[in-house]
C-alpha positions in Angstrom: 122.0 82.7 48.4 120.2 85.9 49.5 119.6 88.9 47.2 122.1 90.8 49.4 124.8 88.3 49.0 124.2 88.4 45.2 124.9 92.1 45.2 127.9 91.8 47.5 129.5 89.2 45.3 128.7 91.0 42.1 132.2 92.5 41.7 131.7 93.8 38.2 128.6 95.9 39.1 130.1 97.0 42.4 133.3 98.1 40.6 131.3 100.0 38.0 129.2 101.8 40.6 132.3 102.7 42.6 134.1 104.1 39.5 131.0 106.0 38.4 130.5 107.5 41.9 134.1 108.5 42.1 134.0 110.2 38.7 130.9 112.2 39.7 132.6 113.2 43.0 135.5 114.4 40.9 133.0 116.5 38.9 131.8 118.1 42.2 135.4 118.6 43.4 136.3 120.4 40.1 133.5 122.9 40.5 134.4 123.6 44.1 138.1 124.0 43.2 137.0 126.5 40.5 135.6 128.6 43.3 139.0 128.7 45.0 138.4 126.0 47.6 140.9 123.4 48.7 139.3 120.0 48.0 140.7 116.5 48.7 139.2 113.4 47.1 140.5 110.2 48.5 141.9 107.9 45.9 139.7 105.2 44.5 140.4 102.0 46.4 138.9 98.6 45.8 138.2 95.9 48.5 140.5 92.9 48.5 137.7 90.5 49.5 134.0 90.8 50.3 134.9 90.5 54.0 137.2 93.6 53.6 134.1 95.9 53.0 133.9 97.0 56.6 137.2 98.9 56.1 135.3 101.3 53.8 132.4 102.0 56.1 133.4 105.5 56.9 134.8 106.3 53.4 134.7 110.0 52.6 133.7 111.3 49.1 135.1 114.9 49.4 137.0 116.8 52.1 137.0 120.6 51.9 139.8 122.1 53.9 138.7 125.3 55.7 140.5 127.4 58.4 138.0 125.9 60.9 138.7 122.3 60.0 137.4 119.7 57.6 134.0 119.9 55.9 132.9 116.5 54.6 130.7 116.2 51.5 128.8 113.1 50.4 128.1 113.0 46.7 125.1 111.1 45.3 124.7 110.8 41.6 121.6 109.4 40.0 120.4 108.9 36.5 117.8 111.7 36.8 117.3 115.0 34.9 117.3 118.2 36.9 118.7 121.7 36.6 120.5 123.8 39.2 117.0 124.8 40.5 115.7 122.6 43.3 112.2 122.9 41.9 113.4 120.9 38.9 114.1 117.8 41.1 111.7 115.2 39.6 110.4 113.7 42.9 108.8 115.0 46.1 111.7 113.5 48.1 115.4 112.8 47.5 117.5 110.0 48.8 120.3 111.1 51.2 121.9 107.7 51.7 121.1 104.2 52.7 120.3 104.0 56.3 123.0 101.4 56.9 125.6 103.5 54.9 124.8 106.7 56.7 124.6 105.2 60.2 127.9 103.4 60.0 129.8 106.6 59.1 131.9 107.7 62.1 132.2 111.3 61.0 129.0 112.4 59.3 129.2 114.6 56.2 127.9 118.1 56.7 126.2 118.3 53.3 125.1 115.9 50.5 125.4 116.9 46.9 122.9 115.5 44.5 124.3 115.2 40.9 122.3 114.6 37.8 124.0 112.0 35.6 122.0 113.4 32.7 122.8 117.1 33.0 125.8 117.3 35.4 123.8 119.8 37.4 124.1 119.7 41.2 121.9 120.5 44.2 122.7 120.5 47.9 121.2 119.2 51.1 122.4 120.7 54.4 122.6 117.9 56.9 122.4 120.2 60.0 119.3 121.9 58.7 117.4 118.8 57.6 118.4 115.7 59.6 115.5 116.1 62.1 113.1 115.9 59.2 114.5 112.9 57.4 112.2 110.0 56.9 113.0 106.4 56.1 111.7 104.8 52.9 112.0 101.1 52.1 112.4 100.7 48.3 114.0 98.3 45.8 117.3 99.6 44.6 117.0 99.7 40.8 120.7 99.3 40.1 121.6 96.7 42.7 118.3 94.9 42.4 117.9 94.6 46.2 115.5 96.0 48.8 117.0 98.7 51.0 116.1 101.4 53.5 116.9 105.0 52.6 117.0 108.3 54.4 115.0 110.8 52.4 114.6 114.6 52.5 111.7 116.6 51.3 112.2 118.4 48.0 111.5 121.8 49.6 114.7 121.2 51.8 117.0 120.8 48.7 119.0 123.9 48.1 120.9 125.3 45.0 124.5 124.1 44.8 125.4 127.7 44.6 124.2 128.2 48.2 126.7 125.5 49.4 129.6 127.0 47.4 128.8 130.5 48.7 128.8 129.2 52.3 132.1 127.3 51.8 133.8 130.2 50.2 132.6 132.5 53.0 134.1 130.0 55.5 137.3 129.8 53.5 137.8 133.6 53.4 136.0 134.6 56.5 134.0 137.1 54.5 130.2 136.9 54.2 128.5 138.8 51.4 125.5 140.8 52.4 
């Protein structure tokens, strides 16, 4: 049995990671709602079988409803310590998503929110502003115990979460602060 199939068949770990990711996305949604934004979080759904996983390929973490349409957010929580200042991010690059996970999304998120599982602080990555600079890193996933390829962004391209909320609020109201 391959390492990948071990991960795919490890229902307990998969379920725990899914629940934890959903909870951290709810944390992000709560903050955005406190700014007056309309945020939808699809309900947590579990695959019926391992072969059912393809149905979740384009799963959306958070959907912000704006007058101009939907704004998709991807939420990535990690057991790292950082503040709301991008300079506090502990590595020179940040994972955006697995290459396979990102590439199979039909509608790409417009931003990725990094969440510290240690502090609850959040940082943001603008997909539009950074995609052309993404690199691919091949690393062993510490949680799943398998090798994988990840899209990464440079630390200097990470923005304060406040920049994202300011942008979304301005799109929601049509008013930009000077």
